[in-house]
N, C-alpha and C positions, 0 to 999 in steps of 0.2 A: 290595888291603884297605891301609885304613892304617891306621896304627900308634895303637895305641890307648896313650895318656895312662896310666901308673902309679896308682895309686888312690891318692887324697890320705893325706898323714900323719896321725897323731890329732893332732900338733901344729898343721897346718896347719888342720885343722876346725874346733879351739880358735880359735884366731885367728880364725877366718871364724864362727864365732858369737859371739864377742867383739865385733866389730864389727858387728855385724850387731842383737845387744843392742844397743851403744853407740848406735846409729842410731837408734833400735826408741825411746831412754828421749829424744832429743834432738826426736823427735817428739813426743811425750806432754810432755812440757817443753814446748816452742812452743805446743800443743793446751794444754795448760794453762793457759798466761799469756795466749793467749786468750780459752780460758773465763771467767778474772779479768777483764779487761778488759771481757769483753759483758756481766759482771752487773756493774760500775760503771755503766755506759754504761745499763744495763736502768733500772738503780737511778734514776741521775736524769732518765731520763724520765720513769719512776713519781711522781717528786716533782714536774714539771713537771703532770704530768698532773692531780696533785692539789690542787694550788696555781689550776691552772686553771680547774676542777670548782668548787671551792672558791669560785672570783670570777664564776663563771658563774650559781651559784643566790644571791650575795648579788645580783648585780643581777637572775638575775627576780625574784627577790622585789621590790626595790623598783621593778620593772617591773608589779609584777602590781599593786599599788595605782594606780599614774597606769593602767595598762589599767581599772580596775575604775571612775576615775571618767571615763574614754571614753566605753566603753560606755555607764555612767549617762547622759553627756548625749546620745550619737548614739538610745540607745532615746528618750529625751525631745521629739527632733527628728521621730522618724520617731512617734509618738504625733499630733504636734501635724500633721503632714503629714497624717497616715493621716482625723486628725479633721477637717482641708480637703479632702480628697478625697472622703470621705463625705457631703459634700454642706451643711457647716455654712461655705463660700462658694462662690460660682459663677465657679470657674473661667474658663469663655466662657459667655459671653449676652450680653445688651443692658442695660445700665445695674444701678441697684441695687444701692447699695452696703450688706453684712450690718454685721455688729458686729465684723468680723472685715478691714475695709476696706486699701485698699493701703497706705496710711500705717501703720494697725496691724500690719500683716503685718510689712514695711520693722523698724520699733520691735522688732518681737518679734524681727524674726530680729538686726538689728545687735545687741542685745541678748544673744543666744543666743552670738552670734560673741566681744561683748566680755567675756564671764562663760568662754567656753572661753578666750581668750587672754590670759588673768589668771589662770587658774588653773594651776597648775606644772606638769600633766602635758604642756600645749602651749604652753609658753615656747619650746619647740624649733621651728623652722622646718618641722623633715620631718614634725611631726606637725598643722602649719597647714592644716584643709582646704579652704581660702578663700584659699591665695595673691594678693598681690596681681600682678595683672599689666598688661600696658601696654596701651593703648587703642590700636586698628589700624586702619586704612582700609577700607571696602569695596570693591569692585569698581570702583564704578561713579567713587571717588572717586580712584582709581588711574589708569584710562581717560580722565577728563576733562583 
């Protein structure tokens, strides 16, 4: 049988308990500092979110008026197209031009594009519904 060590004396127990309490207080102090640091960082992130939300609200409010203008112009354009498709102009057929002849149609389309382009909502190229494109050659011209 192995020899048993004598039981620790009360002074040794007090010393061991004191060391453990000191280690526990150091751990709780480190956790408290980390928690305070985390609260500061969380406050900073919340402030950033508040400022971002405020900026997004201002941007979306300004965008709302521009969007309404674009939607109104789109509705007018769709109404004209529906009128043309409902028989006011014969898109397919032989001859005979109505009051909506090709020249009048192109002039109306150019006027609508110019009105949209001059509006404040469409000054940016990202909102331009009909961007200018370079003319491309047909396959017949490329082969010849």
